[in-house]
C-alpha positions, 0 to 999 in steps of 0.5 A, a space after each residue: 527486518 527488525 528496523 522496518 516500520 512496516 514489518 512492525 505494523 504488519 506483526 502488530 508491534 506498531 498500531 495502525 487504523 487497519 481496514 483489511 488484513 489477511 495472512 499475506 497483506 495488511 491495509 491501513 489508513 496512511 498517517 499523512 494522507 494526501 487525499 481524503 481517502 488514502 490507505 496503504 497496501 503492504 504485503 507482510 513479506 519484507 520486500 524492499 521495493 518493486 524492484 526486488 520482487 522475485 518469480 515467487 512473489 507473483 501470486 503475492 502481487 496478484 492478491 494485492 492488485 485483487 484487493 484493490 478492487 475490493 478496497 475501492 469498493 468498501 471505501 466508496 471510491 465509486 468515481 475512480 481512484 489512483 494506486 502508486 507505487 514509489 520505487 527507489 530514491 528517485 521515485 521518492 520511496 521513503 520506506 524500504 518495504 513494498 507498499 502501494 498507496 490507494 487515493 481517492 475521494 477527490 479529483 486526481 491532478 496529472 502530474 501528481 501533486 
C-alpha cells in the first residue's frame, strides 16, 4: 500500500534501525520505545491486522513466531520479554499493518503500562 508507513519501511523507502531482515519480514527498533528494548516485527506483505490473516499466511506467521526466539536471544532478553499485537481501534492499533512489539530489559507490569 502506497500510504502505509510500514510498507515504506519494508520497501526501503523510509530508513529504519533494522535488527533483522529477510525476504518475508523486517524487524527494527521502535522510534518511540516503551522499554529499553522495543523492536517491531512486521511482515513485508501488507496485512492490515491480525483479524485479516488468511489461511495462506499461516507459514508467514510461523516464521515470525520462530524469529521472536532468535531476536530475544540476540537482544539479550534472557530474563524474559513481552510480545504484543494490537488489533483494531479498541486494541489501540495505530498502524494498519500487522506488527508485533517485542519488549524487554525491564520488568513488565500487569496490566501493561
